[in-house]
Residue, then its C-alpha position, 0 to 999 in steps of 0.5 A: m597362474e604359473a602354478l596352475r599352468s605347471a600343474e595342468q601340464s603334468g595332468r594334476v588339475r584334471g586328475l583332481l577334478r576327475h576324483a571330485g566327481v566332475d564330468e570332464h568333456i573332452g572333444a569339440s564343444d556344443p555350438d550353444v555354449r550358454q550355461h543355462h540349459r533351457a529352451r532356446p534356438c541353436l546357434g546357426g539354426r537360422c539361415k538366409r532363405g534367399q529368393q530361390g524358388q520365389a518366382l523372381g528373376r532378372s530380365r530386361g525390365g529388371f528384377t521381376t516375375k512373369i505371369h504365364a496366363k491363359s484366358d477364355a474367349s472373353g479375355a478373363v484369366i482362368g489359369f496362370d503360372l508364375t516364373g522368374g522374369e528371365k524364363a521363356d514362354a515356350p516351355h510353359f505351353s503344355i502346363l497352361l493347357d493342363i491347368g485351369p477349369d476342365i474345359a475342352p477348347r477348340a483352339a489355343i491362340g498364342d504369340k511367337g513366344y510359344a512357337s515350336k514344333a513340340n508345342r504344336a504337337a502337344a496341342r494337337a495331341r489334346g485335340i486342340a488346334p494351335v493358332i501360333p504364328y511361325k517364326a521367320n527362321e522356321k522351316d517347312k512353314p505352311a502357306f495357310f495361317a488362321k489370321f482371323l482367329y489370331k486377332d482374338r489374342a488381343r483379348i488376353e492382353q486386355g484381360i491381363g491389363v485388367v488384372k494388373r490394375f490391382k497395385r499389388v499385382a503390378l508391383r509384386c508387393e508380396k515376398t513369397a511366390r505363394n502369397y503373390r499367387c494368392i493375390v493374382s488369383f484373388a484379382a482374377g476372381l474379382c474380375l470374373l465376379k465383376f463380369v458375371h455381375t454386370t452381365h444379365l439376361e432380361l426375360k419377358 
């Protein structure tokens, strides 16, 4: 070893290898230093994907997913959007107005979580009357509020309760947001089919 070390310091070993026709690699080595060059994954090619972009977030109820949903007059869910549990409801009001079947509702009923001037203006711009209660700290509140129409908001609560009877919807058993969105869509579709199947007309 001492002889090789002294020869290496003088550059003789590298010169012999160079004259022998062996290609000498100078510089940083490849991340994959295995000797057999065949199909294989590179070292460090796989990284942790994490939970970003999977509609998961920390809220008072824990690490959950929030379903922003809209329903028809019967309470059946016809459109929804997924976010993390910590997200607010108000920024998704305009999104809920635009998703779902192509219908022209006359009124949009929502709770105080959707109360804002921008949301009411967005509904009026689409020809929809906003039925959203005003917050206590809002200024210039009108004296009239359609309390009779607001009572129908209980129907969407009932519709969400029916969808959450499916265990995989209530417990978020899916890892990715795409799979969970498919499960929620499937559950909402089954509820719609059951509603259509159980209602019929009798003609004589």
